[in-house]
N, CA, C and O of each residue as an XYZ file, in Angstrom:
712
protein
N     -29.892    -32.795    -44.402
C     -31.623    -33.109    -44.017
C     -31.882    -31.919    -42.874
O     -30.936    -31.178    -42.608
N     -33.034    -31.754    -42.265
C     -33.366    -30.866    -41.493
C     -33.726    -31.622    -40.252
O     -34.413    -32.622    -40.461
N     -33.555    -31.481    -39.565
C     -34.181    -32.933    -38.192
C     -35.069    -31.909    -37.322
O     -34.985    -30.713    -37.045
N     -35.855    -32.835    -37.058
C     -37.246    -32.298    -36.373
C     -36.694    -32.114    -34.698
O     -35.661    -32.683    -34.342
N     -37.270    -31.507    -34.015
C     -37.022    -31.116    -32.557
C     -37.512    -32.318    -31.838
O     -38.555    -32.911    -32.110
N     -36.639    -32.640    -30.859
C     -36.430    -33.730    -30.079
C     -37.732    -33.844    -28.991
O     -38.586    -32.980    -29.189
N     -37.913    -34.454    -28.261
C     -38.600    -34.263    -27.323
C     -38.242    -33.650    -26.245
O     -37.255    -33.997    -25.598
N     -38.982    -32.694    -25.935
C     -38.032    -31.525    -24.852
C     -38.898    -31.544    -23.674
O     -39.874    -32.292    -23.717
N     -38.646    -30.681    -22.395
C     -39.041    -30.275    -21.335
C     -39.082    -28.700    -21.455
O     -38.211    -27.912    -21.824
N     -40.270    -28.515    -21.056
C     -40.974    -26.852    -20.851
C     -40.710    -26.436    -19.570
O     -41.010    -27.270    -18.715
N     -40.195    -25.301    -19.130
C     -40.242    -24.758    -17.762
C     -40.487    -23.508    -17.630
O     -39.874    -22.633    -18.242
N     -41.398    -23.309    -16.827
C     -41.931    -21.765    -16.826
C     -41.082    -21.258    -15.915
O     -40.637    -21.645    -14.834
N     -40.889    -19.782    -16.967
C     -40.175    -18.773    -16.383
C     -40.788    -18.020    -15.040
O     -41.799    -17.351    -15.252
N     -40.365    -18.049    -13.894
C     -41.313    -17.507    -12.776
C     -40.276    -16.918    -11.920
O     -39.355    -16.232    -12.362
N     -40.472    -17.237    -10.551
C     -39.893    -16.606     -9.411
C     -38.925    -17.670     -9.132
O     -37.815    -17.364     -8.697
N     -39.342    -19.266     -9.405
C     -38.153    -20.297     -9.028
C     -37.527    -20.233     -9.636
O     -36.410    -20.564     -9.240
N     -37.647    -19.743    -11.191
C     -36.903    -20.493    -12.338
C     -36.090    -18.849    -12.487
O     -36.669    -17.796    -12.751
N     -34.146    -19.097    -12.148
C     -33.410    -17.871    -11.813
C     -32.942    -17.247    -13.033
O     -32.224    -17.602    -13.968
N     -33.890    -15.702    -12.569
C     -34.225    -14.565    -13.820
C     -35.193    -14.601    -14.709
O     -35.204    -13.970    -15.766
N     -36.275    -15.552    -14.193
C     -37.401    -15.378    -14.590
C     -38.312    -14.623    -14.383
O     -38.324    -14.206    -13.225
N     -39.227    -14.200    -15.123
C     -40.306    -13.164    -15.014
C     -41.909    -13.412    -14.736
O     -42.873    -12.696    -14.467
N     -41.664    -14.848    -14.952
C     -43.011    -15.412    -14.889
C     -44.119    -15.438    -16.328
O     -45.254    -15.914    -16.385
N     -43.238    -14.677    -17.522
C     -44.332    -14.339    -18.700
C     -43.910    -15.124    -19.851
O     -44.339    -14.949    -20.991
N     -42.854    -16.197    -19.423
C     -42.102    -17.053    -20.879
C     -41.713    -18.029    -20.627
O     -40.999    -18.310    -19.664
N     -42.263    -18.988    -21.760
C     -40.985    -20.114    -21.087
C     -39.795    -20.599    -21.692
O     -39.700    -20.305    -22.884
N     -38.824    -21.286    -21.189
C     -37.843    -22.084    -21.738
C     -37.775    -23.431    -22.170
O     -38.350    -24.324    -21.548
N     -37.083    -23.645    -23.236
C     -37.492    -25.051    -23.882
C     -36.089    -25.776    -24.164
O     -35.361    -25.370    -25.069
N     -35.766    -26.782    -23.414
C     -34.360    -27.038    -23.790
C     -34.694    -28.455    -24.756
O     -35.571    -29.273    -24.479
N     -33.920    -28.515    -25.759
C     -34.337    -29.276    -26.662
C     -33.026    -29.800    -27.556
O     -31.992    -29.154    -27.727
N     -33.304    -31.043    -28.052
C     -31.840    -31.667    -28.567
C     -32.302    -31.998    -29.634
O     -33.461    -32.404    -29.723
N     -31.508    -31.895    -30.649
C     -31.570    -32.441    -32.349
C     -29.902    -32.859    -33.029
O     -28.760    -32.651    -32.618
N     -30.321    -33.360    -33.934
C     -29.101    -33.909    -34.713
C     -29.438    -33.337    -36.091
O     -30.621    -33.072    -36.304
N     -28.659    -33.146    -36.917
C     -28.817    -32.985    -38.322
C     -28.495    -34.219    -39.027
O     -28.666    -34.320    -40.242
N     -27.949    -35.334    -38.170
C     -28.066    -36.698    -38.803
C     -29.649    -37.532    -39.203
O     -29.978    -38.309    -40.100
N     -30.242    -37.023    -38.244
C     -31.669    -37.811    -38.402
C     -32.260    -37.115    -37.102
O     -31.794    -36.662    -36.057
N     -34.011    -37.305    -37.905
C     -35.049    -36.872    -37.131
C     -35.328    -37.179    -36.232
O     -34.607    -38.134    -35.942
N     -36.267    -36.899    -35.175
C     -36.633    -37.371    -33.884
C     -37.333    -38.482    -34.380
O     -37.599    -38.440    -35.581
N     -37.773    -39.674    -33.609
C     -38.026    -40.883    -33.936
C     -38.234    -41.377    -35.011
O     -39.183    -42.090    -35.335
N     -36.814    -40.812    -36.019
C     -36.452    -41.355    -37.476
C     -35.373    -42.330    -37.651
O     -34.658    -42.605    -36.687
N     -35.207    -42.827    -38.688
C     -34.005    -43.634    -38.743
C     -32.663    -43.281    -38.594
O     -32.480    -42.132    -38.997
N     -31.536    -43.883    -38.123
C     -30.366    -43.581    -37.479
C     -29.481    -43.937    -38.999
O     -29.330    -45.137    -39.227
N     -28.922    -42.981    -39.990
C     -28.475    -43.352    -40.800
C     -27.270    -44.691    -40.475
O     -26.857    -44.840    -39.325
N     -26.855    -45.479    -41.454
C     -25.947    -46.944    -41.248
C     -24.617    -46.192    -41.060
O     -24.100    -46.570    -40.009
N     -24.035    -45.466    -41.555
C     -22.905    -44.293    -40.985
C     -22.341    -44.585    -39.569
O     -21.242    -44.962    -39.160
N     -23.768    -44.198    -38.856
C     -23.414    -44.186    -37.005
C     -23.710    -45.685    -36.599
O     -23.933    -45.857    -35.401
N     -23.743    -46.698    -37.353
C     -23.927    -47.668    -36.724
C     -22.794    -48.670    -36.675
O     -21.711    -48.092    -36.766
N     -22.681    -50.084    -36.552
C     -21.828    -50.674    -36.276
C     -21.282    -51.516    -37.918
O     -20.213    -52.043    -38.228
N     -22.290    -51.364    -38.514
C     -22.698    -51.692    -40.169
C     -21.746    -50.626    -40.677
O     -20.729    -51.018    -41.249
N     -21.958    -49.306    -40.533
C     -20.965    -48.395    -41.278
C     -19.956    -48.003    -40.238
O     -19.660    -48.695    -39.264
N     -19.407    -46.716    -40.563
C     -18.288    -46.151    -39.801
C     -18.641    -46.366    -38.605
O     -17.631    -46.782    -38.037
N     -19.754    -46.314    -37.663
C     -19.821    -46.588    -36.204
C     -18.942    -45.176    -35.239
O     -18.034    -45.135    -34.409
N     -19.821    -44.175    -35.918
C     -19.298    -42.877    -35.245
C     -20.059    -42.173    -34.791
O     -21.063    -42.219    -35.501
N     -20.247    -41.228    -33.645
C     -20.919    -40.699    -33.262
C     -21.862    -39.584    -34.040
O     -21.121    -38.710    -34.489
N     -23.307    -39.314    -34.361
C     -23.658    -38.249    -34.963
C     -23.739    -36.914    -34.196
O     -23.704    -36.753    -32.976
N     -23.855    -36.004    -35.157
C     -23.818    -34.702    -34.395
C     -25.017    -34.403    -33.782
O     -26.078    -34.835    -34.233
N     -24.957    -33.708    -32.800
C     -25.905    -33.329    -31.929
C     -25.626    -31.613    -31.568
O     -24.613    -30.925    -31.443
N     -27.317    -31.320    -31.468
C     -27.324    -29.536    -31.305
C     -28.450    -29.393    -30.071
O     -29.399    -30.172    -29.996
N     -28.298    -28.627    -29.393
C     -29.071    -27.980    -28.023
C     -29.050    -26.789    -28.046
O     -28.277    -26.082    -28.693
N     -30.225    -26.337    -27.066
C     -30.600    -25.165    -27.214
C     -31.774    -24.913    -25.996
O     -32.398    -25.889    -25.579
N     -32.050    -23.481    -25.423
C     -32.907    -23.712    -24.411
C     -32.316    -23.896    -23.203
O     -33.049    -24.191    -22.259
N     -31.024    -23.773    -23.012
C     -30.043    -24.281    -21.810
C     -30.922    -23.361    -20.573
O     -31.410    -22.232    -20.630
N     -30.899    -23.947    -19.930
C     -31.403    -23.253    -18.225
C     -30.286    -22.555    -17.590
O     -29.141    -23.008    -17.555
N     -30.673    -21.374    -17.060
C     -30.107    -20.552    -16.151
C     -29.501    -21.507    -15.415
O     -30.091    -22.550    -15.132
N     -27.969    -21.192    -14.938
C     -27.430    -21.846    -14.054
C     -26.849    -23.305    -13.996
O     -26.569    -24.007    -13.025
N     -26.749    -23.554    -15.449
C     -26.368    -24.742    -16.219
C     -24.838    -24.584    -15.887
O     -24.382    -23.441    -15.907
N     -23.804    -25.896    -15.508
C     -22.484    -25.949    -15.369
C     -21.396    -26.747    -16.182
O     -20.216    -26.657    -16.522
N     -22.625    -27.684    -16.309
C     -22.453    -28.810    -17.505
C     -23.279    -29.485    -18.235
O     -24.433    -29.109    -18.027
N     -23.201    -30.314    -18.998
C     -23.872    -31.603    -19.611
C     -23.435    -32.528    -19.498
O     -22.226    -32.692    -19.334
N     -24.538    -33.701    -19.565
C     -24.406    -35.200    -19.379
C     -24.680    -35.813    -20.902
O     -25.122    -34.821    -21.481
N     -24.670    -36.513    -21.528
C     -25.421    -37.710    -22.432
C     -25.347    -38.679    -22.224
O     -24.232    -39.101    -21.916
N     -26.482    -39.597    -22.269
C     -26.557    -41.156    -22.288
C     -27.600    -41.824    -23.399
O     -28.830    -41.832    -23.456
N     -26.664    -42.326    -24.174
C     -27.251    -42.820    -25.221
C     -27.646    -44.210    -24.693
O     -26.774    -44.744    -24.006
N     -28.643    -44.819    -24.851
C     -29.214    -46.358    -24.918
C     -30.218    -46.959    -25.266
O     -31.201    -46.217    -25.247
N     -30.528    -48.433    -25.722
C     -31.279    -48.907    -26.894
C     -31.960    -49.839    -25.553
O     -31.437    -50.855    -25.095
N     -32.947    -49.362    -25.181
C     -34.140    -50.047    -24.281
C     -34.564    -51.585    -24.948
O     -34.914    -52.474    -24.172
N     -34.517    -51.814    -26.274
C     -35.335    -53.103    -27.010
C     -33.889    -54.149    -27.093
O     -34.108    -55.149    -27.776
N     -32.584    -54.080    -26.559
C     -31.723    -55.084    -26.654
C     -32.387    -56.232    -26.023
O     -33.427    -55.894    -25.458
N     -32.090    -57.580    -25.936
C     -32.519    -58.646    -25.809
C     -32.323    -58.942    -24.753
O     -33.072    -59.684    -24.118
N     -30.769    -58.195    -24.096
C     -30.318    -58.541    -22.779
C     -30.884    -57.688    -21.886
O     -30.753    -58.027    -20.710
N     -31.577    -56.506    -22.137
C     -32.031    -55.410    -21.312
C     -31.596    -54.344    -21.741
O     -31.043    -54.428    -22.838
N     -31.656    -52.989    -21.105
C     -31.193    -51.674    -21.964
C     -29.492    -51.945    -22.223
O     -28.723    -52.312    -21.335
N     -29.213    -51.745    -23.268
C     -27.840    -51.549    -23.733
C     -27.446    -50.207    -23.885
O     -28.074    -49.454    -24.629
N     -26.189    -49.741    -23.069
C     -25.804    -48.831    -23.145
C     -24.769    -48.151    -24.007
O     -23.637    -48.596    -23.822
N     -24.871    -47.130    -24.954
C     -23.862    -46.689    -26.366
C     -23.141    -46.002    -26.276
O     -22.176    -45.887    -27.032
N     -23.497    -45.035    -24.899
C     -22.634    -44.044    -24.956
C     -22.953    -43.430    -23.745
O     -24.101    -43.437    -23.302
N     -21.845    -42.806    -23.081
C     -21.989    -42.072    -21.245
C     -20.735    -41.202    -21.605
O     -19.541    -41.497    -21.651
N     -21.537    -39.800    -21.894
C     -20.444    -38.750    -21.778
C     -20.793    -37.542    -20.963
O     -21.957    -37.164    -20.832
N     -19.694    -36.904    -20.382
C     -20.272    -35.856    -19.216
C     -19.048    -34.705    -19.001
O     -17.921    -34.632    -19.490
N     -19.736    -33.890    -18.102
C     -18.441    -32.804    -17.903
C     -18.364    -32.338    -19.174
O     -17.224    -32.221    -19.625
N     -19.548    -31.954    -20.079
C     -19.539    -30.890    -21.419
C     -19.351    -29.553    -20.881
O     -20.297    -29.012    -20.309
N     -18.249    -28.969    -21.000
C     -18.624    -27.260    -20.949
C     -19.929    -26.569    -21.165
O     -20.692    -26.643    -22.129
N     -20.019    -25.888    -20.070
C     -21.565    -25.422    -20.469
C     -21.536    -24.352    -21.546
O     -22.526    -23.781    -22.003
N     -20.685    -24.220    -21.778
C     -20.577    -23.102    -23.258
C     -21.185    -23.843    -24.652
O     -21.553    -23.210    -25.642
N     -21.210    -25.117    -24.540
C     -20.963    -25.868    -25.355
C     -22.728    -26.369    -25.942
O     -23.587    -26.911    -25.247
N     -22.817    -26.040    -27.140
C     -24.279    -26.239    -27.507
C     -24.390    -27.283    -28.732
O     -25.134    -27.221    -29.711
N     -23.524    -28.167    -28.424
C     -23.323    -29.494    -29.464
C     -22.153    -30.405    -29.503
O     -21.177    -30.126    -28.807
N     -22.154    -31.254    -30.098
C     -20.979    -32.184    -30.436
C     -21.009    -32.209    -31.652
O     -22.072    -32.027    -32.247
N     -19.739    -32.463    -32.359
C     -19.664    -32.722    -34.072
C     -19.649    -34.191    -33.963
O     -19.532    -34.909    -32.970
N     -19.797    -34.484    -35.247
C     -19.925    -35.948    -35.601
C     -18.577    -36.950    -35.444
O     -17.558    -36.517    -35.983
N     -18.508    -37.853    -34.965
C     -17.240    -38.237    -34.584
C     -16.306    -37.872    -33.397
O     -15.128    -37.520    -33.351
N     -17.444    -38.124    -32.270
C     -16.109    -37.710    -31.066
C     -15.458    -38.885    -31.096
O     -15.710    -40.032    -31.467
N     -14.329    -38.163    -30.485
C     -13.055    -39.408    -30.225
C     -13.405    -40.411    -29.117
O     -14.186    -40.047    -28.238
N     -12.951    -41.489    -29.096
C     -13.685    -42.370    -28.193
C     -12.321    -42.289    -26.659
O     -12.298    -43.055    -25.696
N     -11.585    -41.397    -26.868
C     -10.852    -41.023    -25.242
C     -11.691    -40.954    -23.816
O     -12.843    -40.600    -23.563
N     -10.793    -41.365    -23.136
C     -11.814    -41.043    -22.068
C     -11.722    -39.666    -21.621
O     -12.454    -39.487    -20.648
N     -11.139    -38.712    -21.951
C     -11.011    -37.314    -21.396
C     -10.557    -36.650    -23.116
O      -9.700    -36.935    -23.953
N     -11.590    -35.723    -23.017
C     -11.699    -35.275    -24.519
C     -10.756    -33.635    -24.433
O     -10.887    -33.013    -23.378
N     -10.083    -33.171    -25.259
C      -9.782    -31.704    -25.271
C     -10.025    -30.773    -24.246
O      -9.207    -30.270    -23.476
N     -12.004    -30.491    -24.369
C     -12.339    -29.677    -23.827
C     -12.799    -30.021    -22.188
O     -13.618    -29.404    -21.507
N     -12.159    -30.955    -21.894
C     -12.434    -31.364    -20.583
C     -13.859    -32.614    -20.284
O     -14.047    -33.439    -19.391
N     -14.393    -32.349    -21.122
C     -15.607    -33.545    -21.674
C     -15.033    -35.288    -20.893
O     -13.884    -35.660    -21.130
N     -15.643    -35.863    -20.321
C     -15.049    -37.040    -19.705
C     -16.197    -38.244    -20.248
O     -17.421    -38.226    -20.116
N     -15.455    -39.123    -20.801
C     -16.423    -40.301    -21.314
C     -16.278    -41.511    -20.432
O     -15.198    -41.848    -19.947
N     -17.625    -42.270    -20.211
C     -17.520    -43.419    -19.344
C     -17.774    -44.511    -20.467
O     -17.889    -44.447    -21.691
N     -17.809    -45.457    -19.615
C     -17.842    -46.780    -20.078
C     -19.448    -47.126    -20.530
O     -20.529    -46.932    -19.975
N     -19.009    -47.792    -21.940
C     -20.507    -48.291    -22.076
C     -20.477    -49.718    -22.110
O     -19.448    -50.369    -21.928
N     -21.857    -50.317    -22.395
C     -21.541    -51.700    -22.247
C     -20.945    -53.076    -23.431
O     -21.035    -54.300    -23.522
N     -20.311    -51.901    -24.190
C     -19.553    -52.481    -25.259
C     -18.150    -52.928    -24.614
O     -17.152    -53.378    -25.176
N     -18.428    -52.620    -23.038
C     -16.558    -52.560    -22.315
C     -15.814    -51.715    -22.832
O     -14.643    -52.095    -22.826
N     -16.043    -50.253    -23.498
C     -15.017    -49.410    -23.637
C     -15.815    -47.847    -23.602
O     -17.007    -47.545    -23.653
N     -14.569    -47.038    -23.492
C     -15.312    -45.596    -23.720
C     -15.400    -44.964    -25.001
O     -14.409    -45.088    -25.720
N     -16.317    -44.350    -25.418
C     -16.723    -43.630    -26.464
C     -18.078    -44.393    -27.087
O     -18.594    -45.380    -26.562
N     -18.578    -43.711    -28.373
C     -19.635    -43.633    -28.945
C     -19.431    -45.534    -29.680
O     -18.572    -46.009    -30.422
N     -20.748    -46.194    -28.975
C     -20.703    -47.603    -29.631
C     -21.934    -47.655    -30.529
O     -23.026    -47.904    -30.020
N     -21.808    -47.418    -31.930
C     -23.458    -47.114    -33.058
C     -24.229    -48.357    -32.735
O     -23.810    -49.376    -32.186
N     -25.544    -48.063    -33.216
C     -26.528    -49.255    -32.948
C     -25.836    -50.587    -33.379
O     -24.835    -50.639    -34.094
N     -26.324    -51.376    -32.990
C     -25.608    -53.151    -33.733
C     -26.988    -54.158    -33.196
O     -26.797    -55.089    -32.413
N     -28.111    -53.886    -33.632
C     -29.110    -54.806    -33.367
C     -28.767    -55.969    -33.723
O     -27.716    -56.120    -34.346
N     -29.559    -57.008    -33.412
C     -29.964    -58.363    -33.634
C     -30.611    -58.496    -35.259
O     -31.080    -57.399    -35.562
N     -30.723    -59.188    -36.032
C     -31.813    -58.874    -37.065
C     -32.979    -59.300    -36.565
O     -33.053    -60.369    -35.957
N     -34.122    -58.430    -36.787
C     -35.469    -58.136    -36.613
C     -35.649    -56.965    -36.667
O     -35.038    -56.171    -37.380
N     -36.704    -56.688    -35.748
C     -37.113    -55.473    -35.427
C     -36.776    -54.330    -35.124
O     -35.947    -54.373    -34.214
N     -37.014    -53.306    -35.444
C     -36.102    -52.003    -35.433
C     -35.784    -51.702    -33.660
O     -36.661    -51.900    -32.819
N     -34.699    -51.312    -33.383
C     -34.447    -50.883    -31.850
C     -34.603    -49.076    -31.835
O     -34.278    -48.352    -32.776
N     -35.009    -48.751    -30.911
C     -34.901    -47.552    -30.193
C     -33.611    -47.249    -29.905
O     -32.896    -48.153    -29.475
N     -33.054    -45.874    -30.093
C     -31.991    -45.370    -29.580
C     -31.909    -43.978    -28.832
O     -31.715    -42.908    -29.408
N     -32.076    -44.134    -27.511
C     -32.520    -42.772    -26.760
C     -31.174    -42.052    -26.202
O     -30.399    -42.457    -25.335
N     -31.139    -40.932    -26.922
C     -29.970    -39.857    -26.783
C     -30.627    -39.169    -25.366
O     -31.826    -38.990    -25.581
N     -30.391    -38.884    -24.488
C     -30.447    -38.148    -22.962
C     -29.625    -37.112    -23.116
O     -28.438    -37.244    -23.416
N     -30.232    -35.951    -22.911
C     -29.009    -34.755    -22.824
C     -29.692    -34.090    -21.290
O     -30.853    -33.780    -21.023
N     -28.599    -34.039    -20.567
C     -28.469    -33.655    -18.837
C     -28.424    -32.358    -18.812
O     -27.254    -32.100    -19.094
N     -29.069    -31.236    -18.620
C     -27.946    -29.876    -18.068
C     -27.813    -30.071    -16.682
O     -28.775    -30.509    -16.051
N     -26.756    -29.805    -16.124
C     -26.475    -30.084    -14.663
C     -26.387    -28.870    -14.000
O     -26.444    -27.906    -14.764
N     -26.291    -28.657    -13.055
C     -26.236    -27.379    -11.981
C     -24.443    -27.574    -11.527
O     -23.855    -26.834    -10.738
N     -23.864    -28.687    -12.219
C     -22.497    -28.915    -11.304
C     -21.353    -29.418    -12.536
O     -21.576    -29.833    -13.673
N     -20.222    -29.228    -11.906
C     -19.340    -30.318    -12.884
C     -19.145    -31.231    -11.822
O     -18.862    -30.868    -10.681
N     -19.300    -32.485    -12.194
C     -19.319    -33.652    -11.846
C     -17.791    -33.990    -11.456
O     -16.930    -33.981    -12.336
N     -17.358    -34.398     -9.627
C     -15.968    -34.908     -9.620
C     -15.893    -36.311     -9.434
O     -15.780    -36.787     -8.305
N     -15.958    -37.158    -10.675
C     -15.909    -38.434    -10.886
C     -14.567    -38.611    -11.450
O     -14.105    -37.652    -12.068
N     -13.981    -39.501    -11.359
C     -12.839    -40.348    -11.437
C     -12.600    -41.344    -12.303
O     -13.360    -42.102    -11.701
N     -12.179    -42.062    -13.257
C     -12.267    -43.331    -13.568
C     -13.182    -43.569    -15.166
O     -13.453    -42.631    -15.916
N     -13.485    -44.770    -15.387
C     -14.331    -44.656    -16.324
C     -15.590    -45.676    -15.768
O     -15.711    -46.901    -15.742
N     -16.581    -44.390    -15.277
C     -17.529    -44.896    -14.833
C     -18.621    -45.224    -15.986
O     -18.867    -44.678    -17.062
N     -19.037    -46.069    -15.479
C     -20.420    -46.305    -16.080
C     -22.005    -45.921    -15.757
O     -22.281    -45.377    -14.688
N     -23.052    -46.239    -16.757
C     -24.216    -45.293    -16.798
C     -24.747    -45.153    -15.414
O     -24.984    -44.012    -15.018
N     -25.022    -46.436    -14.420
C     -25.662    -46.033    -13.029
C     -25.062    -45.313    -12.366
O     -25.690    -44.504    -11.683
N     -23.379    -45.346    -12.313
C     -23.021    -44.398    -11.473
C     -22.954    -43.010    -11.913
O     -23.195    -42.096    -11.125
N     -22.659    -42.817    -13.052
C     -23.454    -41.282    -13.474
C     -24.547    -40.518    -13.548
O     -24.723    -39.306    -13.676
N     -25.464    -41.731    -13.410
C     -26.942    -41.351    -12.982
C     -27.276    -41.040    -11.372
O     -28.236    -40.415    -10.921
N     -26.029    -41.761    -10.556
C     -26.446    -41.288     -9.103
C     -25.561    -40.215     -8.801
O     -25.830    -39.562     -7.792
N     -24.503    -39.882     -9.506
C     -23.998    -38.772     -9.378
C     -24.770    -37.330     -9.601
O     -24.780    -36.415     -8.778
N     -25.478    -37.323    -11.019
C     -26.327    -36.470    -11.262
C     -27.553    -36.399    -10.077
O     -28.308    -35.441    -10.246
N     -27.695    -36.788     -9.550
C     -29.109    -36.892     -8.610
C     -29.427    -35.827     -8.027
O     -28.401    -35.421     -7.480
N     -30.190    -35.200     -7.848
C     -30.544    -33.640     -7.473
C     -29.671    -32.402     -8.176
O     -29.678    -31.224     -7.818
N     -28.935    -32.981     -9.249
C     -28.447    -31.560     -9.832
C     -28.439    -31.501    -11.678
O     -27.630    -31.058    -12.493
N     -29.871    -32.240    -11.802
C     -30.379    -32.043    -13.061
C     -31.463    -30.784    -13.171
O     -32.464    -30.823    -12.455
N     -31.328    -30.073    -13.748
C     -31.912    -28.890    -14.425
C     -32.930    -29.061    -15.168
O     -34.050    -28.629    -14.896
N     -32.613    -29.758    -16.254
C     -33.478    -29.969    -17.006
C     -32.987    -31.333    -18.234
O     -31.793    -31.632    -18.265
N     -33.620    -31.810    -18.841
C     -33.415    -33.024    -19.829
C     -34.090    -32.799    -21.183
O     -35.009    -32.008    -21.394
N     -33.652    -33.402    -21.843
C     -33.980    -33.168    -23.364
C     -33.538    -34.741    -24.200
O     -32.397    -35.186    -24.324
N     -34.841    -35.373    -24.701
C     -34.137    -36.782    -25.220
C     -34.529    -36.616    -26.671
O     -35.582    -36.037    -26.940
N     -33.800    -37.057    -27.554
C     -33.899    -37.286    -29.156
C     -33.759    -38.761    -29.354
O     -32.949    -39.353    -28.640
N     -34.678    -39.636    -30.528
C     -34.948    -41.042    -30.223
C     -34.416    -41.430    -31.535
O     -34.774    -40.498    -32.256
N     -33.726    -42.320    -32.310
C     -33.825    -42.744    -33.303
C     -33.846    -44.309    -33.109
O     -33.782    -45.073    -32.145
N     -33.989    -44.450    -34.753
C     -34.317    -46.037    -34.589
C     -33.427    -46.816    -35.641
O     -33.021    -46.266    -36.664
N     -33.178    -48.009    -35.351
C     -32.235    -48.907    -36.380
C     -32.467    -50.492    -36.167
O     -32.691    -51.166    -35.162
N     -32.344    -50.751    -37.313
C     -32.826    -52.379    -38.173
C     -31.692    -52.566    -38.734
O     -31.060    -51.671    -39.295
N     -31.266    -53.956    -38.615
C     -30.677    -54.698    -39.504
C     -31.612    -55.851    -40.038
O     -31.196    -56.640    -40.887
């Protein structure tokens, strides 16, 4: 299956863009071969399946990126936005994550995973109550630093730590219904 390009942020290359010449644009984008943007997330990646993270791929990385972070959440949850994944300090050389990222707090490449609303580290797939489809926002952040955070942090702490350090953001949205 070929995935559609996610929502992207365009940055005009110019004097304010490191290395920019003013005559090109950089597109930071996030996609997945598992589902199209605004498409249905396959059951494999949900609580009804294997509950593993989907493969993610990104391109158009802005110059000066030192690390990446991903937050996946569901703004349609009955209790308010539900956090499904918090992962940060993904190395700047990375251009994606494989399917089925381990739930360990610290991964082999140095990436760290925070706590989700499932009260654990690692990815927790879609698991909405029966009814209308929910939207799942996979938000990728290119950061100009490697974050100095310890322990199992939550989404809000990550967002606070990233403030002022986000070079670009790209979003991939999937839907899921039970």
